[in-house]
C-alpha positions as CSV (number, residue, x, y, z in Angstrom):
1,X,-12.5,13.1,17.9
2,X,-13.6,9.4,19.6
3,X,-14.1,7.7,22.8
4,X,-11.7,5.4,24.8
5,X,-14.0,2.4,24.0
6,X,-13.4,3.1,19.9
7,X,-10.6,0.5,18.3
8,X,-8.2,2.1,16.3
9,X,-8.9,5.7,17.3
10,X,-6.4,7.4,15.5
11,X,-7.1,10.0,12.5
12,X,-7.2,7.8,9.6
13,X,-5.4,10.4,7.1
14,X,-2.4,12.0,8.6
15,X,-1.7,13.8,5.3
16,X,-5.0,15.8,5.2
17,X,-6.2,16.6,8.8
18,X,-9.1,18.9,9.7
19,X,-9.5,19.4,13.2
20,X,-13.7,18.0,13.4
21,X,-14.3,14.5,12.6
22,X,-16.1,11.6,14.1
23,X,-15.0,8.3,14.5
24,X,-17.0,5.2,13.7
25,X,-15.5,2.2,14.6
26,X,-17.0,0.4,17.1
27,X,-20.1,-2.1,17.3
28,X,-21.9,-2.1,14.4
29,X,-25.0,-4.3,13.5
30,X,-23.9,-7.3,11.1
31,X,-25.3,-10.4,9.5
32,X,-24.0,-12.7,6.6
33,X,-26.1,-12.5,3.5
34,X,-24.7,-15.9,2.3
35,X,-26.9,-15.9,-1.1
36,X,-26.7,-12.0,-1.9
37,X,-30.4,-11.8,-1.4
38,X,-30.6,-9.4,1.4
39,X,-32.2,-6.8,-0.5
40,X,-35.0,-9.0,-1.9
41,X,-35.5,-10.2,2.2
42,X,-35.5,-6.8,3.1
43,X,-32.2,-6.6,5.0
44,X,-32.3,-3.3,4.2
45,X,-35.2,-2.1,6.5
46,X,-34.5,-4.4,9.6
47,X,-32.0,-4.5,12.5
48,X,-29.5,-7.2,11.4
49,X,-29.0,-10.4,13.3
50,X,-25.6,-9.8,14.9
51,X,-22.9,-7.6,15.8
52,X,-19.4,-7.4,14.8
53,X,-16.7,-5.0,15.9
54,X,-15.8,-2.3,13.0
55,X,-12.9,-1.8,11.1
56,X,-11.8,-5.6,11.6
57,X,-13.1,-7.8,9.1
58,X,-15.8,-10.7,9.9
59,X,-13.1,-13.5,9.6
60,X,-10.7,-11.9,11.7
61,X,-11.0,-12.5,15.5
62,X,-10.9,-9.0,16.5
63,X,-14.0,-8.4,14.8
64,X,-15.6,-10.8,17.4
65,X,-16.9,-12.7,14.5
66,X,-14.4,-15.2,13.4
67,X,-16.4,-16.5,10.4
68,X,-13.4,-17.7,7.8
69,X,-15.8,-19.6,5.4
70,X,-16.5,-17.7,2.0
71,X,-18.7,-14.5,2.4
72,X,-20.8,-14.1,-0.4
73,X,-22.1,-11.0,1.1
74,X,-22.2,-9.1,4.3
75,X,-24.4,-6.6,5.5
76,X,-23.7,-3.6,8.5
77,X,-25.9,-1.1,10.0
78,X,-25.3,1.7,12.6
79,X,-26.9,5.0,13.9
80,X,-25.1,7.9,14.6
81,X,-25.6,11.7,15.1
82,X,-23.3,14.6,13.4
83,X,-22.8,17.0,16.5
84,X,-24.9,20.1,16.0
85,X,-21.4,22.0,16.1
86,X,-21.3,20.7,12.5
87,X,-24.7,22.9,11.9
88,X,-23.8,24.9,8.3
89,X,-21.4,22.3,6.6
90,X,-21.9,19.4,4.6
91,X,-21.2,16.0,6.2
92,X,-18.7,13.7,4.1
93,X,-18.7,9.8,5.2
94,X,-15.4,8.1,4.5
95,X,-14.5,4.4,4.2
96,X,-10.6,3.8,4.5
97,X,-11.2,0.4,2.8
98,X,-14.1,-1.9,2.5
99,X,-13.7,-5.4,0.4
100,X,-14.9,-5.6,-2.4
101,X,-17.8,-4.4,-4.1
102,X,-19.7,-1.7,-1.9
103,X,-22.9,-0.3,-1.7
104,X,-23.9,2.5,1.0
105,X,-27.5,4.1,2.1
106,X,-28.1,6.8,4.7
107,X,-31.8,6.7,5.6
108,X,-32.7,4.2,3.1
109,X,-31.4,6.4,0.2
110,X,-28.7,4.9,-1.6
111,X,-25.4,7.3,-1.6
112,X,-22.6,5.6,-2.9
113,X,-21.3,2.9,-4.7
114,X,-17.6,1.6,-4.9
115,X,-15.6,-1.1,-6.2
116,X,-12.5,-2.8,-4.9
117,X,-11.3,-4.0,-1.3
118,X,-8.0,-1.9,-1.1
119,X,-9.1,1.8,-1.8
120,X,-11.0,4.5,0.0
121,X,-14.0,6.1,-0.5
122,X,-16.7,9.0,0.0
123,X,-20.1,9.5,0.5
124,X,-21.1,13.3,0.6
125,X,-24.1,13.3,2.5
126,X,-25.4,16.5,1.3
127,X,-29.1,17.6,2.2
128,X,-29.7,13.4,3.6
129,X,-28.7,15.0,7.2
130,X,-29.0,17.8,9.8
131,X,-26.0,18.2,12.4
132,X,-27.6,17.1,15.7
133,X,-30.3,14.5,14.1
134,X,-29.6,10.9,14.1
135,X,-29.2,9.2,10.7
136,X,-29.1,5.4,9.7
137,X,-26.0,4.1,8.2
138,X,-26.3,0.6,6.1
139,X,-24.0,-0.8,4.0
140,X,-23.5,-3.9,2.1
141,X,-20.5,-5.6,0.9
142,X,-20.5,-8.1,-2.0
143,X,-17.3,-10.4,-2.4
144,X,-17.6,-13.3,-5.1
145,X,-15.4,-16.2,-4.6
146,X,-15.4,-16.2,-8.6
147,X,-14.2,-14.2,-11.4
148,X,-11.3,-11.6,-11.9
149,X,-11.4,-9.6,-8.8
150,X,-8.5,-8.1,-7.1
151,X,-8.0,-10.5,-4.0
152,X,-4.2,-10.0,-3.5
153,X,-3.5,-13.1,-0.8
154,X,-6.8,-14.0,0.1
155,X,-7.3,-17.9,-0.5
156,X,-9.5,-18.6,-3.3
157,X,-9.6,-22.1,-1.6
158,X,-11.3,-22.6,1.6
159,X,-8.2,-23.5,3.7
160,X,-5.2,-21.3,3.7
161,X,-2.7,-22.8,1.6
162,X,1.0,-22.2,0.0
163,X,1.5,-18.3,0.2
164,X,-2.6,-17.4,0.4
165,X,-4.5,-16.7,3.8
166,X,-7.6,-16.2,5.1
167,X,-10.0,-13.9,3.4
168,X,-10.9,-10.5,4.6
169,X,-14.4,-9.5,3.7
170,X,-16.5,-6.2,4.3
171,X,-15.5,-3.1,6.1
172,X,-11.6,-3.4,7.0
173,X,-10.3,-0.1,7.9
174,X,-11.7,3.1,9.8
175,X,-15.2,4.5,9.0
176,X,-15.5,8.3,9.9
177,X,-17.5,11.4,9.1
178,X,-15.9,15.1,8.9
179,X,-18.0,18.6,8.4
180,X,-16.8,20.5,5.4
181,X,-17.8,24.0,4.1
182,X,-19.7,23.8,0.9
183,X,-16.7,25.1,-0.9
184,X,-13.6,23.0,0.2
185,X,-10.5,22.1,-0.2
186,X,-9.6,18.5,-1.7
187,X,-7.1,16.0,-1.2
188,X,-3.9,17.8,-2.7
189,X,-0.8,16.6,-4.5
190,X,2.5,17.5,-3.0
191,X,5.4,17.1,-5.3
192,X,9.0,18.0,-3.6
193,X,11.2,19.4,-6.2
194,X,15.0,19.3,-4.8
195,X,16.6,20.7,-7.6
196,X,14.6,23.8,-7.0
197,X,14.7,23.8,-3.2
198,X,11.1,24.0,-3.4
199,X,7.6,22.5,-3.3
200,X,4.9,22.0,-5.8
201,X,1.4,21.8,-4.3
202,X,-1.8,21.4,-6.8
203,X,-5.2,21.8,-4.9
204,X,-7.9,21.1,-6.0
205,X,-11.3,22.5,-4.9
206,X,-15.3,21.3,-4.6
207,X,-16.1,24.5,-6.7
208,X,-14.7,27.5,-7.9
209,X,-16.1,30.8,-6.2
210,X,-15.2,34.7,-7.6
211,X,-12.7,36.2,-4.9
212,X,-11.6,33.3,-3.3
213,X,-8.0,32.6,-3.1
214,X,-5.5,29.6,-1.5
215,X,-2.8,30.0,0.8
216,X,0.2,27.5,1.9
217,X,2.5,28.0,4.8
218,X,5.7,25.6,4.9
219,X,6.9,25.8,9.0
220,X,9.4,23.6,11.1
221,X,10.5,23.4,14.5
222,X,11.6,27.3,14.4
223,X,8.7,28.6,12.6
224,X,7.7,29.7,9.3
225,X,9.6,28.8,6.5
226,X,7.5,30.6,3.6
227,X,4.2,31.0,2.4
228,X,2.8,31.7,-0.8
229,X,-1.1,32.7,-1.6
230,X,-2.7,32.5,-5.5
231,X,-6.2,32.9,-6.9
232,X,-8.5,30.2,-6.6
233,X,-11.6,31.6,-9.0
234,X,-9.5,30.7,-12.2
235,X,-8.4,27.1,-12.2
236,X,-9.9,23.9,-11.5
237,X,-7.1,23.1,-9.0
238,X,-4.8,26.0,-8.3
239,X,-0.9,25.5,-8.2
240,X,1.3,27.2,-5.8
241,X,5.2,26.9,-5.9
242,X,6.8,27.3,-2.4
243,X,10.5,27.9,-2.7
244,X,12.7,27.2,0.6
245,X,15.1,30.3,1.5
246,X,18.7,29.2,1.9
247,X,19.6,28.2,5.7
248,X,16.2,26.4,5.8
249,X,16.7,24.0,3.3
250,X,16.7,20.1,4.5
251,X,16.8,17.0,2.5
252,X,14.4,13.9,3.6
253,X,16.7,10.7,4.0
254,X,16.6,7.8,5.5
255,X,19.0,9.1,7.9
256,X,17.4,12.0,8.5
257,X,13.6,11.5,7.5
258,X,12.8,15.6,8.0
259,X,9.3,16.3,7.4
260,X,8.1,20.3,7.4
261,X,4.9,21.0,8.3
262,X,2.4,22.2,5.4
263,X,-1.1,24.4,6.4
264,X,-3.3,24.6,2.9
265,X,-5.9,27.4,3.4
266,X,-9.1,28.5,1.4
267,X,-9.8,32.1,1.8
268,X,-13.0,33.7,0.9
269,X,-13.6,37.2,-1.0
270,X,-13.1,39.3,2.1
271,X,-9.6,37.2,2.8
272,X,-11.6,34.9,5.9
273,X,-10.4,31.4,6.2
274,X,-13.3,29.1,4.4
275,X,-11.5,25.7,4.7
276,X,-8.2,24.7,6.2
277,X,-6.3,21.3,6.5
278,X,-2.8,20.2,8.2
279,X,0.1,18.0,6.4
280,X,3.2,17.9,5.6
281,X,6.0,17.3,3.2
282,X,9.6,15.7,2.8
283,X,12.0,17.1,0.5
284,X,13.6,14.6,-1.8
285,X,14.5,13.1,-5.2
286,X,14.1,9.7,-6.9
287,X,16.2,9.1,-9.9
288,X,17.3,6.6,-12.6
289,X,21.2,7.0,-13.8
290,X,22.2,3.9,-15.9
291,X,21.4,0.9,-13.7
292,X,20.8,3.3,-10.4
293,X,18.4,4.6,-8.6
294,X,19.3,7.7,-7.0
295,X,18.1,9.2,-3.8
296,X,18.4,12.8,-3.8
297,X,21.2,12.2,-6.5
298,X,23.1,9.4,-5.1
299,X,22.7,5.7,-5.5
300,X,21.2,4.1,-2.4
301,X,21.1,0.4,-2.3
302,X,17.3,-0.7,-1.5
303,X,17.8,-3.2,1.0
304,X,14.1,-3.9,0.9
305,X,11.7,-6.8,2.7
306,X,8.8,-7.9,1.6
307,X,5.6,-7.3,3.8
308,X,2.4,-9.1,3.7
309,X,0.8,-6.9,6.3
310,X,-1.0,-9.4,7.8
311,X,-1.6,-9.8,11.9
312,X,-2.8,-13.5,13.1
313,X,-5.7,-11.7,15.1
314,X,-7.1,-9.1,12.7
315,X,-5.9,-10.3,9.2
316,X,-5.3,-7.0,7.3
317,X,-5.9,-5.0,9.9
318,X,-3.3,-3.9,12.3
319,X,-4.8,-4.5,16.2
320,X,-3.6,-0.9,16.9
321,X,-1.5,1.8,15.1
322,X,1.2,0.7,17.6
323,X,1.6,-2.2,15.5
324,X,2.2,-0.5,12.5
325,X,5.1,1.0,13.6
326,X,6.4,-2.0,15.2
327,X,6.5,-3.6,12.1
328,X,8.7,-0.8,10.9
329,X,10.7,-0.5,13.3
330,X,11.6,-4.7,13.9
331,X,12.6,-4.3,9.8
332,X,14.8,-1.3,10.3
333,X,16.1,-3.1,13.4
334,X,17.3,-6.5,11.2
335,X,18.6,-4.2,8.7
336,X,16.3,-3.3,5.9
337,X,15.6,0.2,4.7
338,X,12.4,-0.6,3.2
339,X,9.7,-2.8,1.7
340,X,7.5,-3.9,-0.9
341,X,4.5,-3.6,0.7
342,X,3.2,-6.9,-0.9
343,X,-0.2,-7.9,-2.6
344,X,-2.1,-4.6,-0.3
345,X,-2.8,-1.1,-0.8
346,X,-1.6,-0.8,2.7
347,X,-3.4,2.1,5.0
348,X,-2.4,5.3,4.9
349,X,-1.4,5.5,8.6
350,X,1.6,2.9,8.0
351,X,2.8,5.3,5.2
352,X,2.9,8.1,7.4
353,X,5.2,6.2,10.0
354,X,7.2,5.4,7.4
355,X,7.5,9.1,6.1
356,X,8.6,10.1,9.8
357,X,11.1,7.2,10.4
358,X,12.8,7.5,6.9
359,X,11.4,3.9,5.9
360,X,11.6,3.5,1.8
361,X,8.6,1.8,0.3
362,X,7.2,0.5,-3.2
363,X,3.8,1.6,-3.4
364,X,1.9,-2.0,-4.6
365,X,-1.2,-3.2,-5.2
366,X,-3.0,-6.1,-4.4
367,X,-3.7,-7.7,-7.9
368,X,-3.6,-11.4,-7.8
369,X,-6.9,-12.8,-8.5
370,X,-7.2,-12.3,-12.1
371,X,-6.2,-16.0,-13.2
372,X,-8.8,-17.3,-15.1
373,X,-7.2,-20.7,-16.1
374,X,-7.4,-22.0,-19.5
375,X,-4.6,-21.5,-22.5
376,X,-1.0,-20.4,-21.0
377,X,-1.1,-17.7,-23.6
378,X,-4.2,-16.1,-22.4
379,X,-4.6,-17.0,-18.7
380,X,-4.3,-13.7,-16.7
381,X,-7.1,-11.5,-17.6
382,X,-7.5,-8.3,-15.2
383,X,-10.2,-5.9,-16.0
384,X,-11.1,-2.4,-16.3
385,X,-11.4,-2.4,-12.4
386,X,-7.9,-3.2,-11.9
387,X,-7.0,-0.1,-13.7
388,X,-9.6,2.2,-11.6
389,X,-8.7,0.9,-8.4
390,X,-4.8,1.2,-9.0
391,X,-5.8,5.1,-9.9
392,X,-7.5,5.3,-6.2
393,X,-4.3,4.0,-5.0
394,X,-1.9,6.6,-6.3
395,X,-3.9,9.2,-5.8
396,X,-4.7,8.6,-2.4
397,X,-0.6,8.1,-1.7
398,X,1.2,10.1,-4.6
399,X,2.4,12.6,-1.6
400,X,3.8,10.3,0.6
401,X,7.9,11.2,0.6
402,X,8.7,7.4,1.8
403,X,7.0,6.0,-1.2
404,X,10.0,6.0,-4.2
405,X,8.2,3.6,-6.6
406,X,5.1,1.9,-8.1
407,X,4.5,-1.5,-8.7
408,X,0.8,-2.0,-10.1
409,X,1.2,-6.0,-11.0
410,X,3.2,-8.9,-9.4
411,X,3.9,-11.9,-11.0
412,X,0.9,-12.1,-13.9
413,X,2.8,-14.8,-15.5
414,X,1.7,-15.6,-19.2
415,X,3.4,-16.8,-22.0
416,X,4.5,-14.1,-24.8
417,X,3.4,-14.4,-28.4
418,X,2.5,-13.1,-31.2
419,X,-1.3,-12.0,-30.2
420,X,-2.1,-8.9,-27.8
421,X,-3.8,-10.2,-25.1
422,X,-5.9,-8.7,-22.2
423,X,-2.9,-8.7,-19.8
424,X,-1.0,-7.0,-22.3
425,X,-3.7,-4.4,-22.5
426,X,-4.1,-4.1,-18.8
427,X,-0.5,-3.6,-18.4
428,X,0.2,-1.0,-20.5
429,X,-2.7,1.0,-19.2
430,X,-1.8,0.7,-15.6
431,X,1.7,1.8,-16.6
432,X,1.0,4.8,-18.7
433,X,-1.5,5.6,-16.2
434,X,0.9,5.6,-13.4
435,X,3.3,7.7,-15.4
436,X,0.6,10.3,-16.3
437,X,-0.6,10.5,-12.9
438,X,3.2,10.9,-11.5
439,X,6.3,11.8,-13.2
440,X,8.6,11.7,-10.2
441,X,9.2,8.2,-9.2
442,X,10.1,5.1,-11.2
443,X,7.5,2.4,-12.3
444,X,8.3,-1.3,-12.9
445,X,5.0,-2.3,-15.0
446,X,5.1,-6.0,-13.2
447,X,6.9,-7.3,-10.9
448,X,9.0,-10.5,-12.0
449,X,7.5,-12.7,-14.4
450,X,5.5,-10.9,-17.5
451,X,7.2,-8.0,-18.1
452,X,5.1,-6.6,-20.9
453,X,5.9,-3.0,-21.4
454,X,9.5,-2.0,-23.2
455,X,10.1,1.1,-21.8
456,X,9.2,0.2,-18.1
457,X,11.2,2.3,-16.1
458,X,12.8,-0.9,-13.6
459,X,13.3,-4.7,-14.7
460,X,13.3,-7.0,-12.0
461,X,12.9,-10.7,-11.5
462,X,12.3,-13.5,-8.6
463,X,14.0,-16.7,-8.1
464,X,14.0,-18.3,-4.5
465,X,17.0,-20.1,-5.5
466,X,18.6,-21.6,-2.1
467,X,22.8,-22.2,-2.8
468,X,24.5,-19.1,-2.9
469,X,26.8,-20.4,-5.2
470,X,24.2,-21.8,-7.9
471,X,22.3,-18.1,-7.1
472,X,25.6,-16.3,-7.8
473,X,25.8,-18.0,-11.2
474,X,22.1,-17.4,-12.0
475,X,22.4,-13.5,-11.8
476,X,25.9,-13.2,-12.8
477,X,25.2,-11.7,-16.4
478,X,23.7,-8.2,-15.5
479,X,26.9,-6.3,-16.8
480,X,27.0,-7.8,-19.8
481,X,23.2,-7.2,-20.2
482,X,22.1,-10.3,-19.8
483,X,20.3,-10.6,-16.3
484,X,18.5,-13.6,-14.9
485,X,14.5,-12.9,-16.4
486,X,11.8,-15.5,-15.4
487,X,10.8,-17.9,-18.2
488,X,7.6,-20.4,-18.6
489,X,8.5,-23.7,-17.5
490,X,9.6,-25.1,-21.0
491,X,11.9,-21.5,-21.6
492,X,9.2,-19.8,-23.3
493,X,9.3,-16.1,-22.5
494,X,7.0,-14.2,-20.1
495,X,8.5,-11.1,-20.8
496,X,10.0,-8.1,-23.4
497,X,13.7,-8.4,-23.4
498,X,15.2,-6.3,-20.8
499,X,16.9,-3.1,-22.5
500,X,19.6,-2.0,-19.7
501,X,17.5,-0.6,-17.1
502,X,17.8,-0.5,-13.3
503,X,17.7,-3.8,-12.4
504,X,17.1,-6.0,-8.9
505,X,15.9,-9.5,-7.6
506,X,13.3,-8.0,-6.2
507,X,12.2,-11.5,-4.6
508,X,14.6,-14.0,-2.9
509,X,15.4,-15.9,0.0
510,X,12.3,-17.3,1.9
511,X,14.1,-19.3,3.7
512,X,12.3,-22.0,5.1
513,X,12.7,-21.9,9.3
514,X,10.5,-23.3,11.5
515,X,12.3,-24.3,14.8
516,X,9.7,-25.9,16.8
517,X,8.8,-28.2,13.7
518,X,12.4,-28.9,12.8
519,X,12.5,-32.2,14.8
520,X,9.2,-33.2,14.0
521,X,8.5,-32.9,10.3
522,X,10.2,-34.1,7.4
523,X,12.1,-31.8,4.4
524,X,8.7,-32.2,2.2
525,X,6.0,-32.1,4.4
526,X,4.5,-28.7,4.2
527,X,1.1,-29.4,5.7
528,X,1.5,-27.1,8.8
529,X,4.9,-25.4,7.8
530,X,5.7,-23.9,4.5
531,X,8.7,-22.1,2.7
532,X,10.7,-22.0,-0.4
533,X,13.8,-24.8,-1.0
534,X,14.3,-27.5,1.8
535,X,14.2,-26.1,4.9
536,X,17.2,-25.4,7.2
537,X,18.3,-27.8,9.5
538,X,19.6,-25.2,12.1
539,X,19.5,-21.8,12.9
540,X,23.4,-21.5,12.0
541,X,22.1,-23.0,8.5
542,X,19.7,-20.2,8.1
543,X,22.3,-17.4,8.9
544,X,25.1,-19.0,6.8
545,X,22.5,-19.0,3.4
546,X,21.1,-15.5,4.1
547,X,24.5,-14.1,4.2
548,X,25.7,-15.7,1.1
549,X,22.7,-14.9,-0.4
550,X,22.4,-11.1,0.2
551,X,26.2,-11.4,-0.3
552,X,25.6,-11.9,-3.8
553,X,23.6,-8.9,-4.4
554,X,25.3,-6.8,-2.1
555,X,28.3,-7.2,-4.3
556,X,27.1,-6.6,-7.8
557,X,28.0,-3.1,-8.9
558,X,24.7,-3.1,-11.2
559,X,22.4,-4.1,-8.6
560,X,20.5,-1.2,-7.4
561,X,18.9,-3.1,-4.3
562,X,16.9,-6.5,-3.3
563,X,13.3,-7.6,-1.7
564,X,14.3,-10.8,0.9
565,X,11.3,-12.7,1.5
566,X,9.8,-12.0,4.0
567,X,9.4,-9.6,7.6
568,X,6.9,-12.1,9.3
569,X,6.1,-15.3,9.4
570,X,2.2,-15.4,7.9
571,X,-0.2,-18.3,8.9
572,X,1.6,-21.9,7.4
573,X,3.9,-19.6,5.3
574,X,7.1,-20.1,7.9
575,X,9.8,-18.0,6.1
576,X,9.9,-14.8,8.0
577,X,12.7,-12.9,9.9
578,X,10.2,-12.8,12.7
579,X,7.3,-15.2,13.8
580,X,3.8,-14.0,12.9
581,X,3.3,-12.5,16.3
582,X,6.2,-10.6,15.8
583,X,8.2,-12.5,18.2
584,X,12.1,-13.4,17.7
585,X,13.0,-16.3,16.0
586,X,16.5,-15.8,14.8
587,X,19.6,-13.7,16.3
588,X,18.6,-10.0,14.6
589,X,22.0,-8.7,15.0
590,X,23.6,-11.5,12.8
591,X,21.1,-10.6,10.0
592,X,21.7,-6.8,10.5
593,X,25.3,-7.5,10.1
594,X,24.8,-9.4,7.1
595,X,23.0,-6.6,5.6
596,X,25.0,-3.9,6.4
597,X,28.1,-4.8,4.7
598,X,29.1,-1.9,2.0
599,X,26.8,-2.3,-1.2
600,X,29.0,-2.1,-5.0
601,X,26.4,0.3,-6.1
602,X,27.2,2.9,-3.6
603,X,31.1,2.7,-3.3
604,X,31.4,2.4,-7.5
605,X,29.5,6.0,-7.2
606,X,31.2,7.1,-4.3
607,X,35.0,5.9,-6.4
């Protein structure tokens, strides 16, 4: 439910859809609170000084504010009227993401607090609101510039630098409200069971009521496929088994990203529908066999691209839903079949489009921000909030078939020594918590650098060696169980030793190509243009290097994939396959041709 003037009007949660909802994006009151003294100064009780266009962060152009300085705290306010037709139901107020520490008040009463800039949270407004009567929402978001905090690629210096970009503060995803009955469905976990040709649906409820039941119906384009119904008055989260009959079974894959429709209903003691939601599911399986990662029982070489998810005018917020689709389509056009969603929990609509387009993704977290300096043996100190925020992300995204792996940490560089550190504790906590929440996907404890968990499902490394011959020599030891492993500058170990897991080079390339600056800058001038290694001098040189680097990995029968840096330029970082505005700067047909050469791991299995 929205008006044409509302930005980002589409439903923000495509895998758990209710018919009635109200999009609260648009113009809100706004005020910067640089000293974080707003509560003492009465900002909770008065109109704010300016305006902002939600859901765009105040640092972005699209917000109408465009303030790129450090913003210690910001305040928002708007009034809205829940429709009178919502009478008799509870009103939930949802925030897609607010960076970083948030407090929300409704008519002056605090309703929720949340820490973390990447994950959603909800306020149950309960008896505070009456449908048909206007209410006032006030939001304060604190975003301190010091201390451990999961920031992702947000710069901790004033200006953009290296591979760090303009900060995002406050609301940056859709704000919306929906009515629910007193007893209602909560977000399900949908687990595909390809071996059993079935779906397992775990369906939490807000409360257990005598005589209630839950029902699930699977459909395809020709109609109902199967249904199942179980009691909902015994278990905290009823479990439904949906067996697909022969003739109606269809695997989800990049070639055929087929999605079943799934309707979920809560039934009252007389059989009436108390609550219902629409969802979808894909039937696919992910597994590990030796050094291969299998999709639906077969090795699938993962030609991934590093996607930062940044936009020139919206920063971390896509300017439109079409922009999300376009990023996936551009990657696939270039020959990539998936992405590492890097240093950011992408908005859920991106995953919806990945599901329906057959795009393989690794769910990741924006963990950069735990560097505290000091001793190189204790310089990374992620705290308990990293674990909590990551689990919120896994819970939100568990049911998306496009996600084929989890990566809670990235480049947590710290020397390994004989004392257990905070980084060791948190890395293990995030790994074990992920495995406890999801037994259906592989987990890499940390991408590149500090592998602190011996039993990590996946092992990887990052290297930006630009010479294909030297690159081949660097990564040639995998067959002997001695792959390239990131190490400290003096050779000291970052990681626990490799134990034969599936392995891939999850960051490489980053070829520096800036056509406009090529004739104006020396190879060492990185002020306005930055990339890895020496900048190539011509586009032909780029393609030769790209084909050489990717060829090394495609030809290795023990390599299950790679991730090339990166999809687009981002501000000063000029190493994308596309420009920052998604314009063309390379012959994409040549990029595609280089990538679509046969992969040895797939051919070896076929033989």
